[in-house]
N, C-alpha and C positions, 0 to 999 in steps of 0.2 A: 109544678110548682105551683104550688095555690095561690092566685092573687088575692089583693083585697079591693075592691071596686075604689071603698074612699081609703083614702090616705091621710094620716095625722098629721098636722104643720110641720110635727119634729120629724116624721119620715120622709114628708116634699124638701126637707134642709139637705134629708142624708142622699138623697137621691140628684139636687139640684147644686148645692152649696158650692164646690170644687170649681163649676167649669170658671175660668178665669185667675184661679194660683196658679199656674204656674208661668203665665205670663208674665205675672208681676212686677212691675223691677224690686228690685233688693235696695233701703233703705240703707242702714248702716253695716258695720260688722259683730257690732258687740262685742271686741277689746280682740276679735279672732283679723290675726294677718292673713296675707294673702299664699304665705307660704307654712303657716301652724296652726292649730287649729287647740287652744288647751285642755286645758283634761278637764276644771268643770263645765265647760258649755257643750259635750257633746258626750254619750256614752260611745265605752270601749265598742261596740260594735258599729256604731256609725264612723268612729274614727278610724275602724279600718277600713273602710270602703272608699275613702280618699282615694283620687286617682294623683299617682305619684307624676312627676316631672324626669329631665333625665336627673336632678342632682340628685334624688331620691326622696324628694321632699312635695309635700300637697303642691299642687297646683294653686290651691287657694281661691277663693269665688275669685278672681278676677279673671278667670278666665271661661267665664260664663255668661254670657249678656243679658244673665235672665233666669229665674230657677229651672224654667223649665229645660236649659240647657241644659243643670245638672241636675234632671232625670233621667236626663236622653240617657249621659255617662257613664249613671250608674253610679254617681257621684253624692250619697248619702249624706257625710261631712257636710259639703259644698253647699246644698241644697235647707239642708238645717239653719248651719250657719246665717243665710241667706234669707231664710226664714223670721228668725231671730230677731234681723236685720228691718223687719215691717214696720212703719210707724204704724203706732197701734190702734191707730179705727182700720187703717187698713188688716192690722191682722185681726182683732176685733171682728169685721164683717164676714167672716167666714170661719165658722167654726170646724176647720179643716185645721188652716193654718196651727191653731192650737192644740190638734186635736195630734198631730203631727208633734210639736215638741212635747206635749206630755207622753206621746206615746214611745219618745226617745229616750225621756226621764225614768221610766220605767224598765227600758233594754239597759237603765244604769242601776236599775235595785230602788229607785227613790221615788214610790210611789206616791209617798207625802211629796215631794219635788211635784208627782204629774198632775196629783188634784187641786196640787196652787193652781198649777197652770190652768185648770179648765173651771177654776175657784166654785169650786164643789166643795163643800162642808160636810160635816154630819148629820146633819138634817136636810135628805135629801130633796127637800121640794125648796130648797134655797139655794141648789144647781144652776144657775145663769139657764138661760130658757133655751142656750142654744140647746136644751134639745137631750132626745131622744139620743145620741147620738155620746154626749157626755154621760147622762148614767148607765149604756151599756160598758163605756169606755170603763167608768169606775165597777163596774162591778167582778169585770178582769183583773181591776185594780187590789178590789177585797181581795180574792183569789190568789193575788201574788201574795199580799201579805196573809193568807192562811187564814181566815177568814169562811169559810164555805157559807154557814147559815146564810152569814150576811149577804155574799156574795151571788148565792143564789134571789136570795129578794129583790137583792137590786136588778138583777139581772129579769126577773120573771114580772117585774115594774115598765121595762124598757123594752122587752120582748113585740108587744104587740105591734112596734113603729117601727119597728125595721122590716127593713124591705123584703119583698118572697118568702122565701124558707129558711130567711138565712139567721131568725130569730131559738126557730126552733134548734136546728143545725148548730146553733152555738150555747145553748142550753145542755145540747145532752155531751156535745163536746166537754161542756165544762162540768154536770152532772159524773162524767166518766174518772174523768183529771181527776176530781175530788174525791174519788172513791167510791161512789152510789152507781156504781153499772147496773144492777135492775133500773132504777128510774130512768136512765139513758134507754136502755133498750126498751121500755115504755116507748119515749119520744118517736126514736125510730118504728117503732111497730106504728104509731100513729102516724106519721108522715105516706105510710105506704098503702098507696090503693090496691085497693081489692082485683082489678083488673088491668094488668099493665098490657100496655098496644106500646109496639115497637114500632118506629119511623119506616115507611117506608124507602126509602132511599134520603140522599143527602140534603135533598132540599124540602123535605115535608118539615112542614109548619109542627110538629107537633116534637122534630128531635131538641127544642129545647125545652119541652116536658120531662123526656126522658133520660135528657143528658140527669134532670135536679134527679130523677128518683131515682136514676145510677150509682148516683152518689149515698143517700139515703142507701138505699140497700149495700151497698159495700163497707159503709161502714158501718153499720150494720151486722153484718158477715162478722168482717175483722174485729169487731168488739166481741163476738161471743168464738172465733176461736182464740182470741188472747184472753179469754175464762178460759179454754178449756171444754166448750158442748162444741163439739168440732159437726156435732148429727142437726144438730140446730143453722149454726150456723151453714152448710149446706143447703138444707131445705129454704132458706132465706135466699141463698144467690141462686138456687133452680128458678122461683120467681122470674130473674131473669132472659135465666134458660128455657122458660119456658115461651116468655114473649119474643124467640131468634129461633126456632125451633133450629134456619139454616147452620147458624150458626156454634152446631153443639157440639161439635171437634172441639171448635175454643175453653166452650162453656165448663165440656170436659178438663182441658187442662187445667183451668181455675181452680174448679171444684176440687185439682187434686190436691192442689195446693193445701187449699182450704186445710183441706184431712191429714198431708203429708208435713208442711210446713213449707216442701223446696219451692225457692224461687218466689218465697213472701218474705218481706222486710215489716212483719210487726210488732213493732215496738209499744207498750204500753205510753198510751198518753198523759203526759207532764203536762203542769200550769200556761206552762209557758208555749209547747208545741201544741197544745189545743190554743189557746189567746191567738195565734199565729195563723191557723188553719179556721179558724170564726172570722176574722178578718180578708183573710185572704176569700171566705165568702162571698163578703158584702163587698170589697171589691170587683170580684166578677159579677153579685147578680146586679152592683148598679152600675158596672155598663153594659152589660146586657140589658134593664132597661134607657138608657142613652140608646141605643143601639134601635130600641123598639121603638123611641120616640120619634126617634129622627126620620124614622123610615116613615111613621103616621104622617108625618111634614111634608113628605113626599122627597126627605132628601137620599141619601147616604150616608152610610160608616165610612170611613174613609179616614188613613194615617194611622198616626202614633197618638195612643190613646194616652195622656199624662196621665190622667186622674186616674184609673186601675196605676198604672208604672207606681206612680207614686207611694200608694196606698201598699202596695204588695214591699215594694223597697224597703217601707217603714216596717210593715209589716217582719222583715225577713230579718227585722234588729231584735225584734222580739225573742226572735228563736234563727240565728243564723246557722242552724246545726239541721234545719230543713231542706234537705235537697230537694223530694217537691218543688218545694215554691219556687227556692232560687232555679231550678231549671224548665219554672213554665216562667219567668221571669228574662231569664235567657233566651225562649225560647221568642217571648215576644220581640225583643231588642233584634232577634235576625227575622222575624217576619218583616222590621220595620227597615232591614238593611244598615242597622247602627250593629256591623260585626266584633267596629273594636270593642263598643260594652256590651255585648256578648264575653268577647276574652276577659274582660277585668271582672267582669261578676263572679268568672272560674277560677280567677286567679286570686279573690281576696274568699275565696270559701277557706272557713276555718279547719277542713279535710279534704283532700285530693281524692277525688271519686275516679274510678273509669268510667263511668257515664257523663258525670264533668267534665275529664280529660277530653273525651268526643266529642262534646257540645263545644269546646274552644276550638280542637281540629278544624271542626264543620264551619266553624266562624274563621276562622284566621286563614283555611283554602277561599272564602268567600273573601277577602280581606284580599286574597292576593299575596301571602306570606303562605308561600308554601315547604318550608323549613318548615316554620313553625307547625304547620298541621300536619308533617312528619314525625315531628318530636312530639305530638299529643296522642298520635295515635300509639307511638311505640310506650309513651307513660299509660295511656288506660289498658293496654296488654300488660303490662309488669303490673300494675294496680287491682288487676279483678282475677277474685277470687273464685274456688270455684261455686259459688252460688253466681255470680253474674258472669262467669266468662260467657255463658251464652251472648244474652244480648252485648258484652263484649262484642267481642263476633262478628257480631249484626252488625253496630256502628262501625266498628274496625274494616270490613269488606264493606261497608259504602264507601267509607273515606279512600280506602286503597284505589278502592274502581273509579271514583273521580281524578285519585291522583294520577289515572293511569299508569300504575305499578301494575301492570297482568302478574307479571309473575307472582307477590305477593297475595297479588289477591286470591290465587291456584291454589298455593298454599293455606292462606286460609280457610278456604273455601272446605278443602278437604279434610281441617282442621272442623271444621262447622257438621256440616254430616258425618264429623263420629264421633262426634259430643249430642247433638239430637238425641231423644233417646223417643220423647211418647211420641205417638203420630200428630199432635200440635206441633211440635219441636220438629218434628221432620218435615211436616209441609211448607214450612217457612222457607226451613231453611233449602229447599227444592226450589222455593218461590223466590224468592234471593239469589236460586245459584244461574236461577231463566232469567232475569234481570239482567244478572252481573255479566252472562255471559252473551247476550244480547247486548250490553255496552262492548264488548271488541268482539263483535262479528260472527261469536262463532253462534249460526242460527241451530243450525241442529243441535246443537248441546240446548239452547233455549230451549227447546223442543220439549224437549225427552226431556229435560226438569218442570217444565209448567206441565205437563198431563201428567209426569208425577206426584205436583204437588194437588192434583185435583185428584190425582187416584185418592190420596188420604185425604184430601178435606175437598169435599163437594160446595163449593161456595158460587153463589154470583160473582166475585173477587177471581177468586180464580177462573172462574168459566169464562169471562174477560182476556184474562192473562193470558190464557191457554189459548183464545182467538187471537188475538194479536200476534205470539209467536207462530200460529198456523199458518199464520197470513204469509209471515216472512220465509217461511222455507216450498212456498207455493202452493201450501193443500188449502186453496183459499177456499172449495166447497163446502169443505168440514168448516170453515170458520164458518161460514156466512151461513150453515144450518144452528151453531151455537148461537152466535151473535143473537136471530132472528128467535129462535127458542127465546132467549133470555129480555128479546123484547117484550115478548107475548103473555111474558111473568111480570113484567114490570111496566107497560105501554106507556107514564106518568113521569116515568125518572130518566130525569137531563142528560145522568151522563150514558146510562144505559142506550140509548137513543142516538148519544155521541157517538157514541164505539161501533154502531153499526152504520154511523149516515158516514162516517168520516171514512172507515173499512171500503164502505161501495166505493167511495171517492177514487182512493189511494189507490185501490186493486183491482176495483173491473171501472168495466165502460157502464154503468149504472148511472150516470148521474143526475139524471132527470130521480129518481129513488134518493139516489142518496142526497141531494138536496131539498129533497120535501122531506126527508129526516130530519134532519139537520134545520130546518126551519122551525120544526117543531121541540126539538128540543130550544131551542134559543124562544122561544116563546115563551116559556116554561120556565128559562136563566138566562134572564135579556143580559145580563151584566157580569156571567162567566165567563172569563177571560180564554180559557181553554176551548169554551162549545164557541165563542164569536171564531175563533180563529179561525174553528174548521169551516163554519158557515162561510167565514173570509175565501177557505180555499175550496168551496163547496163552488162560489162566487167567481171565483177565479178559471174554477175548472170548466165553467158556461161559459165562460171567454168576459164577463166584466169585470176587466180590470178598477175600476172606477170607484165599483163599490167592491171589488174584492179591496181595494187599499184601506176604503173607507174603514170596512169594517175588522180590515184584523190591526189597523193601528188603532183601531180603536181597544181591542184588546191587549198590547203594548200599555196602553194607559192604564188599563183596566189594571197589568199586572205591578207597577210601579209604586217601588222602588226596583222593583226588581226584573227582569230577565231572562226568556227561554228562549234558546237557541233556534225551538223550529217555531216562533211566531217569529223571530227576525230574519230567520231561511226562508220562509214563505215571503216575507213582505220583501228583501232582496231581492226573488225574482219578479213581481209584481214592477218594482224602483225599475229592473231592467229594461222590460219591457212598456215602458211608458215613458222610455228616453229619462232618466235618473239613473245614469250610472253610479254618480258617484255614490248617493243615496242609497244604490243597489251594494256597491263593494262595503258600504260602512256597513250597514244592516247584518250581513256575508262574513265580516270582520266578528260584528259584536256575535251573533252566533256560533263562532267558532272560540270565541270567548271562554264561552258558557256552557265546555265540557261535553260535546254530541259522541251521541253515538261512534264505531269506530270510520267505519259506513260512511256515516254522514258527513264526519270531522274532515274522510277523504274530497268527496262532495261538494262538497264547498273550498275545501284548498282549491281544484280543478275551477271551481266557478271566480275564483279571486282572481286566481291566472288567465282563462280564457273567455270567461263572460258565457254568455249562452248563448248555444246554435241552433236552438233548435226551435221553430220557428211558434207565436203566442195562441195560442189555444182561439180557436174558430169560435167569436161570437153565436149563440144557440139563445131562441128566445127560453127565459127561463118560465118553468112550469108554475101551474095555478095550487094556491098552498093554504092548506085551512090548520087546524088545528088537527081536525080526525083523519088530514092526510097520510097517505101511506100504512097503515092499519088493514097488520097481519093476520089470517087465522092459521090455525094447525094446516089446515091444507096447503094452505103456501110457501111451509116449509120445505 
C-alpha cells in the first residue's frame, strides 16, 4: 500500500470522523414507529434488513439503546432511522452520518435525494466542506446516473485525498464499470510494484502491504480474464506465484481457473457492484489506519469495530447481491461472537447460496442451535451446484464433524475425495481428512492422510500438520525432525517456534528446550493467545503453577469473546493442583462444551467425574533465555 506522508484535511476527516457515531443516542423517530418503517423513509434494501419479532414485524428502534446496537444486530433499517432522528447539529458534526443516509437514498435509486442530503450542488466547488468524502460519493452518484465523463472527472478530483490505495482502486473499478476497461487496466498496472516480496510468516509486518498488492493483482487478472485475454491474465497472476514459490501447487490451481473458468465466478462489474466494492475497500483501509494508529499510541485493537461494520453494511445496500461483502460482514459478526447477527445476515440475503447457508450453520452451531445448524448443512448441500460442490463439501464436513456426526462425516469425506481432481484439490481433501480423522480419534488414518497431503503439496503448513499427526501415532522422532527443519528455515516465525516448543513439552521430556523455544515465540508475538497458552503449559510442566495460571488466564482473556477447549483444559488442570476445585471443574466443563476431539473429550469426562490423581509437576529451575536461545544448526537435526 502506498501511503502518503501528509494527508489533506479532508482525508483526516475521512479517517477520524466516524469515531463516536455508533454510540450516539438517537433523537426522534422521523415518522417511523417501533413496529414498521414507512416506504419513503428507507430504501427497500434497508427495510429488508430489519430484524423481525415473533409477530413477523420489525422489532423497531426501541429495541436498541443506541445505533451501535442496531449495527451489531445487522439491522440497517433501525440504524438508519435512528441516524435520521439525530439532532441536526449532531448529524452535521460528523460527515459519515449524512453519508450513510445519502447512500441509502442512492440504494433506492434516488441519487438526486442523495446529493441533496450531502448539500452537493451542480458546481462542485460549492459542496459542503465535509469533504473529499462527499466528492467521492458524488462521483459514484453521477456514475449511477449514467454520466460517466462527469463521474470520472469528479472522482479524479477526490482520489488524492482518499486513504491508502482506495482512490486508485475505486477509479479502476469505476472505469471498468462504465466500459473503459483499458484505462482500468492501466491503473492496475501502475499500482503493481516491479518487485513483490511475500511476508515470511503471519506476523511479518510486510503482510499488510502484501495483502493490498494481492488485491491489485487479483483484480487486474480477473479483469483480463473477463476480457478474454487469458494469457495476459495468467502472466499478471504469475507475479504472485513467483513471490511464493512454496505455494506453487495452489497458484497452479488458480492459474488453471483463470484459463478454464473452473471454480471462478467472474461476472462483469456493474456500477452498483463496483461502488459497493469501492466502499468496502475504503472501510477496510480506514480500519487498518485506526489499528496502526492505536498500536503506535501503545494500545491494542480489540472488540467489535462498529465503524467498519456500519460502512460495510450500508455498502451492501447498494448491491445486496454481493455475496463476498455479505460473507465478510458475517465473518466479522462471527469473530465477535455475534452469532444471531451472522445468521440474520444470511436470512435477509436476496438469494440463498450454499456458502451462505454454511455460514449460517456455523453461527447457529456456536449459538447452541444444533438442529438449526443441521438444517443449514442440508440446505447448503441441496443448493450446491457442480461448480461449487467441492467448497460446499469442505464446509459441510467441518460442520458435521463439529456436530459429532461421524457416520455422515465419513460419507461426505468419501464424496469429497472422489470429487477432488487437481493435485491442489486432492491435497486439500486429504488435509481435511487428516483433521477429521484426528477429531474422531482415528490417528492412524489421520497420519496417513496428512502424509498424502504433504506428498501432493509439500508446503510449510502441510509439514507442520504432518508432524502433529505423526506425534499422535507415536512417531515422535520423525515429527521432531520435520519441526526442527521447519524451524531452521523460519527461525523468526512465532507459530513455527510454537509448534516445535509445544510438541517438545507435550511429547517428550525436553522441557527446558521446549521452554526456551516457546519463550522466543512469545517474545515475537506477545499477545497471541495460542502461543501464550503453550508457554503457560511449559511453565506448568516446569512446576511453576502460579506463573502458568497467570499466563494461561491471559490467553483466555486475549481470546474473548471466544473460548478454546484446550486453553480451558489447561486452566482446569492448573486450578485443580492449586486446590481451586470448583474453578477447575468449571473450566473443564467449558472445555467439554467447546467440542474437543474424541480422545480429549473422554479425558475431560473422566476429570469431571474423578478429578486428577497424578501428582502435580515437580518444580524445576526455569532456564535462562534470550531471543537467540535454542537456535539450531543442520547438524542438530
